[in-house]
C-alpha positions in Angstrom: 37.7 124.9 -47.2 38.6 128.5 -47.3 38.1 129.8 -43.8 38.8 133.4 -44.7 35.6 133.6 -46.8 33.4 133.4 -43.7 35.5 134.3 -40.7 33.6 135.2 -37.4 34.4 138.6 -35.9 36.9 138.9 -33.1 35.0 138.8 -29.8 35.0 142.2 -28.0 37.6 142.3 -25.3 37.5 144.3 -22.1 40.2 146.9 -21.6 42.8 146.3 -18.8 41.1 149.0 -16.8 37.7 147.4 -17.2 39.2 144.0 -16.3 40.9 145.3 -13.1 37.7 147.0 -12.0 35.7 143.8 -12.6 38.2 141.7 -10.6 38.3 144.2 -7.7 34.5 144.3 -7.5 34.2 140.5 -7.5 37.0 140.2 -4.9 35.1 142.4 -2.6 32.0 140.2 -3.0 33.8 136.9 -2.6 36.7 136.6 -0.1 38.3 133.6 -1.8 37.9 134.7 -5.4 40.3 132.2 -6.9 38.6 129.2 -5.2 35.2 130.5 -6.3 36.4 130.8 -9.9 37.8 127.3 -9.8 34.4 125.9 -8.6 32.6 127.9 -11.3 34.6 126.3 -14.0 37.5 128.7 -14.3 35.5 131.7 -15.5 33.5 134.6 -14.2 30.3 135.3 -16.1 28.8 138.8 -15.8 26.0 140.7 -17.5 26.8 142.7 -20.6 25.2 145.9 -21.9 24.6 144.2 -25.2 21.4 142.1 -25.3 22.1 138.4 -25.8 25.7 138.6 -24.5 27.7 138.0 -21.4 31.1 139.2 -20.2 33.3 136.1 -19.7 36.5 136.5 -17.7 39.1 133.8 -17.9 41.4 133.7 -14.9 44.3 131.5 -13.8 47.1 132.0 -11.2 50.6 132.6 -12.6 52.9 129.7 -11.6 56.0 130.9 -13.4 57.0 134.6 -14.0 58.2 133.7 -17.5 55.0 132.0 -18.6 52.3 133.3 -20.9 48.7 132.1 -21.2 46.5 131.9 -24.3 42.8 131.0 -24.2 41.5 128.8 -27.0 37.7 129.4 -27.3 36.7 126.5 -29.4 36.5 127.1 -33.2 36.5 130.8 -32.6 40.2 130.9 -31.8 41.0 128.3 -34.4 39.6 130.3 -37.3 41.1 133.5 -36.0 44.5 131.9 -35.1 46.4 134.6 -37.1 45.2 137.0 -34.4 46.4 135.1 -31.3 47.4 138.3 -29.7 43.7 139.0 -29.2 43.4 135.8 -27.1 46.6 136.3 -25.0 45.7 136.8 -21.3 47.0 139.9 -19.4 48.8 139.9 -16.1 46.8 141.2 -13.1 46.8 140.9 -9.3 43.9 139.7 -7.2 44.5 140.2 -3.4 48.3 140.1 -4.0 48.2 137.0 -6.2 49.5 137.3 -9.8 47.0 135.9 -12.3 46.6 135.5 -16.1 43.3 137.2 -17.0 41.2 138.5 -19.9 37.5 139.2 -20.4 35.6 138.8 -23.6 32.0 139.5 -24.7 30.5 136.2 -25.9 27.0 135.3 -26.9 25.0 134.1 -23.9 24.1 131.0 -25.8 27.7 130.0 -26.4 28.8 126.4 -25.9 32.2 125.0 -26.7 35.4 123.3 -25.7 37.7 125.8 -24.1 41.3 125.4 -22.9 44.4 127.3 -22.0 47.9 127.0 -23.5 50.5 128.0 -20.9 54.2 128.1 -21.6 57.2 130.3 -21.6 58.1 132.4 -24.6 54.8 131.8 -26.3 55.1 132.2 -30.1 52.1 134.2 -31.3 52.8 133.3 -34.9 52.2 129.6 -34.3 48.8 129.7 -35.8 50.1 130.5 -39.2 51.4 126.9 -39.6 48.7 124.2 -39.6 50.9 121.4 -38.2 52.4 123.5 -35.5 48.9 124.8 -34.6 47.5 121.3 -34.4 50.3 120.3 -32.0 49.1 123.0 -29.6 46.1 120.8 -28.7 48.4 118.2 -27.3 49.6 120.7 -24.6 46.5 122.5 -23.5 45.1 122.5 -19.9 41.5 122.9 -18.7 40.1 126.1 -17.3 39.1 124.1 -14.2 38.9 120.6 -13.0 35.7 121.3 -11.0 33.5 120.9 -14.1 33.6 118.5 -17.1 37.1 118.0 -18.4 37.8 116.3 -21.8 40.9 114.9 -23.3 41.6 116.1 -26.9 42.5 113.6 -29.6 46.0 115.2 -29.6 46.4 114.6 -25.8 45.7 118.0 -24.2 42.9 118.7 -21.8 40.0 121.1 -22.1 36.8 122.3 -20.3 33.3 122.1 -21.7 32.0 125.6 -21.2 28.2 126.3 -21.5 27.0 129.9 -20.8 23.7 130.4 -19.0 21.5 130.5 -22.1 23.1 127.7 -24.1 20.2 125.7 -25.4 19.9 122.0 -24.5 16.7 121.0 -26.4 15.3 121.4 -29.8 11.9 123.2 -29.8 9.3 120.9 -31.4 8.0 122.2 -34.7 10.7 124.9 -35.1 13.5 125.3 -37.5 15.6 127.4 -35.1 16.3 127.3 -31.4 14.7 129.9 -29.2 15.7 130.6 -25.7 15.4 126.9 -24.8 16.8 126.0 -21.4 18.4 122.6 -20.6 16.2 119.6 -19.9 19.0 117.1 -19.7 21.8 118.0 -17.2 25.5 117.9 -18.0 27.0 114.4 -17.6 28.9 115.3 -14.4 25.6 116.5 -12.8 23.3 113.7 -13.8 21.1 112.1 -11.1 21.4 108.3 -10.6 19.1 106.7 -13.2 19.0 103.1 -14.6 21.9 102.9 -16.9 22.1 101.4 -20.4 23.8 98.0 -20.8 26.8 98.6 -23.0 28.4 95.9 -25.2 31.8 96.6 -26.7 34.0 94.8 -29.3 36.5 95.2 -32.0 35.6 93.6 -35.3 37.5 93.3 -38.6 35.3 94.8 -41.3 35.5 93.0 -44.6 33.6 95.8 -46.3 35.9 98.6 -45.1 39.1 96.6 -44.9 40.0 98.0 -41.4 39.6 97.1 -37.8 36.6 98.8 -36.2 35.8 99.6 -32.6 32.1 99.2 -32.0 29.7 99.5 -29.0 25.9 99.1 -28.5 24.1 100.8 -25.6 20.8 99.0 -24.9 18.2 100.9 -22.8 17.6 99.5 -19.3 15.0 96.8 -19.3 12.8 99.0 -17.2 12.1 101.1 -20.3 11.3 98.2 -22.6 12.8 96.8 -25.8 14.3 99.3 -28.2 11.8 100.8 -30.7 14.5 102.9 -32.4 18.2 102.7 -33.1 20.7 105.5 -33.7 24.0 104.5 -35.3 26.7 107.1 -34.6 30.0 107.7 -36.4 33.0 108.6 -34.1 31.7 106.3 -31.5 35.1 106.4 -29.7 34.9 110.1 -29.0 31.2 109.8 -27.9 32.2 107.1 -25.5 35.4 108.4 -24.0 35.9 112.2 -24.7 32.4 113.6 -24.8 30.3 110.8 -23.2 26.8 110.8 -24.6 25.4 107.8 -22.7 24.7 109.6 -19.4 22.5 112.0 -21.4 20.8 109.1 -23.1 20.1 107.5 -19.7 18.6 110.8 -18.5 16.3 111.1 -21.5 15.1 107.6 -20.9 14.5 108.3 -17.2 12.6 111.6 -18.0 10.2 109.7 -20.4 11.0 112.1 -23.2 12.1 109.4 -25.7 10.9 105.9 -26.7 13.4 103.1 -25.7 16.3 103.7 -28.1 19.3 101.6 -28.9 22.5 103.7 -29.6 25.3 102.1 -31.6 28.7 103.7 -32.0 31.5 102.8 -34.5 35.0 104.1 -35.3 38.1 102.8 -36.9 40.6 101.4 -34.3 43.3 103.5 -36.0 42.3 107.2 -35.9 44.3 107.7 -39.2 41.7 105.4 -40.9 38.9 107.9 -40.2 39.0 109.7 -43.5 39.0 106.4 -45.3 35.9 105.1 -43.5 33.8 108.2 -43.4 32.9 110.8 -46.0 31.5 109.1 -49.0 32.8 105.5 -48.7 30.6 103.4 -51.1 30.8 100.4 -48.8 30.0 102.1 -45.5 26.4 101.0 -45.9 27.5 97.4 -46.4 29.5 97.6 -43.1 26.4 99.0 -41.3 23.8 96.7 -42.7 25.8 93.4 -43.0 28.4 93.7 -40.2 27.5 96.2 -37.5 23.8 95.7 -37.1 24.1 91.9 -37.1 26.8 92.2 -34.5 24.5 94.3 -32.3 21.5 92.1 -33.1 23.2 89.1 -31.6 23.2 91.0 -28.3 20.1 93.1 -28.2 16.9 93.5 -30.3 17.5 95.8 -33.2 14.6 97.5 -35.0 14.3 96.4 -38.6 12.0 99.0 -40.1 13.7 101.8 -42.0 11.7 104.5 -40.2 13.0 103.2 -36.8 16.6 103.4 -37.9 18.8 106.5 -37.9 22.4 107.3 -38.7 24.3 110.2 -37.2 27.6 111.9 -37.6 29.5 115.2 -37.4 32.0 116.7 -39.9 33.1 113.9 -42.1 30.6 111.8 -40.1 27.9 114.3 -41.0 28.8 113.9 -44.7 28.6 110.1 -44.3 25.2 110.4 -42.6 23.8 112.5 -45.4 25.3 110.1 -48.0 23.9 107.1 -46.3 20.3 108.2 -46.0 20.4 109.4 -49.6 21.7 106.0 -50.8 19.7 103.6 -48.7 16.5 105.3 -47.6 14.6 102.0 -47.7 17.0 100.6 -45.0 17.7 103.7 -42.9 15.2 106.6 -43.2 16.6 109.1 -40.7 19.8 111.0 -40.4 21.4 113.4 -38.0 23.6 115.6 -40.2 25.9 117.8 -38.0 28.3 120.3 -39.5 28.7 118.1 -42.5 31.9 118.4 -44.6 30.1 119.1 -47.8 33.4 120.3 -49.4 34.7 116.7 -49.3 36.3 115.4 -51.4 38.6 118.2 -52.6 41.2 118.0 -55.4 40.0 114.5 -56.3 40.5 113.6 -59.9 37.0 112.1 -60.4 35.0 113.6 -57.5 35.1 117.4 -57.4 34.4 119.4 -54.3 30.7 119.8 -53.5 29.7 116.5 -55.1 27.4 115.5 -52.3 25.3 118.6 -52.6 24.9 118.1 -56.3 23.9 114.5 -55.7 21.4 115.7 -53.1 20.0 118.3 -55.5 19.2 115.6 -58.0 17.9 113.0 -55.5 16.0 115.2 -53.0 12.6 115.4 -54.8 12.4 111.6 -54.8 13.2 111.4 -51.1 10.3 113.6 -49.8 8.0 111.6 -47.6 10.5 108.8 -47.3 13.2 110.3 -44.9 13.6 112.7 -42.0 16.7 114.8 -41.4 17.9 116.5 -38.2 20.5 119.1 -39.4 22.7 121.6 -37.5 25.8 123.7 -38.0 27.6 126.2 -35.7 27.6 129.9 -36.4 31.4 130.1 -36.1 32.3 127.3 -38.5 33.7 129.4 -41.4 32.7 128.2 -44.9 31.0 125.2 -43.5 28.1 127.5 -42.6 27.6 128.3 -46.2 27.6 124.8 -47.6 25.4 123.5 -44.7 22.9 126.3 -45.5 22.8 125.1 -49.0 22.0 121.6 -47.8 19.2 123.0 -45.6 17.8 124.9 -48.6 17.8 121.7 -50.6 15.7 120.0 -47.9 13.3 122.9 -47.8 12.9 123.1 -51.5 12.2 119.3 -51.8 9.7 119.3 -49.0 11.7 116.8 -47.0 10.7 116.6 -43.3 13.5 118.1 -41.3 14.6 120.2 -38.3 17.4 122.6 -39.0 19.3 125.0 -36.8 22.4 127.1 -36.5 23.6 126.9 -32.9 25.9 129.3 -31.1 29.2 127.5 -31.2 31.7 125.9 -33.5 33.0 122.6 -35.0 32.9 121.0 -31.7 31.7 117.7 -30.1 30.6 119.8 -27.1 27.9 121.1 -29.3 27.3 117.9 -31.4 26.7 115.8 -28.3 23.7 118.0 -27.4 22.5 117.7 -31.0 22.6 113.9 -30.8 20.3 113.9 -27.8 18.0 116.4 -29.6 18.0 114.2 -32.7 16.9 111.2 -30.7 14.0 113.2 -29.3 13.1 114.2 -32.9 13.3 110.8 -34.4 12.1 108.6 -31.5 9.8 110.6 -29.1 8.0 108.9 -26.3 5.0 107.0 -27.8 
């Protein structure tokens, strides 16, 4: 993927004078400003003169005079990592306390995983080397521990940041989100509701040739037997890093969805993920002959294709698109999130963009047989282009679908919301 071909613009940054004035004004309004910021998630959010935007101030006390602080604003900083100077926090003082601080103008609908890198002698050229940059995510710290904190795959910590207008639901009958407000609260704020029963195991897949971690979350008996099932790639991340089950419980409790079974799967060894996902020609065999029978021994699993859905993001999104194209008579629904349609690349027999070409040929025959929930973030570089092409294929073939471009990046903080929206699309309350 060539990120340069579709880079997002650098977010506007407040001048040091504007930043100091904003901090002084807020300090007069709130005696213990630092404590208030910690409670608010490590940020100050103020109105902007630009419609649809907010001024977001990141603030953290200085612990060591030699340290520097860099804010990583999800995919935005990742794609613009050759301009890390723009994301370096300034030094300021709030009531005599030295702080790292910077303010950026961000879309008011922004949602993403945001973190800080704090260390002495910070090398601002680190983003030019992919391996050195990837290692950064093993050292990040969250903006605040008062809101949801996640642990990155690499080992660092981050905060899930959602600005006030970040949508939570998908408007029925629309191809783009409007000013939708949340209907399901964040996992840390959820009310006590009857929880799903979760079954977990590790199974050796004969089809894939690797050990797989699997789980099945059955709706509480109070809601009835499952009438739909959603099978999710990257189930490990949806269970531990970005928990999706509290949101599922809330949707059941609200009566917005029919009783839905959610199944997650992932290779035990993270290094096996590229081997399992993407366009593995035996992934369907694993799902139909190994995973669903394992789940079916523990909870009723709907058998009809229209009551079954697959879901995935990135390589998992590519896998979901591939699966529903291959086996529409067994699984007729797919949540395709930020799919890696560029995969495989530099393969001797499968050139880049193969999946889109296969879809172009197959799509007319799939109309009336499948449904697609599709989304991509507006700061995802070239992935926006290829995912728009997929959307256009669906439109042109008359395939029933819901498609959107959300304000955010290549980020499970966004995809988790999309999964809950997909369930509402596929399995609404009957």
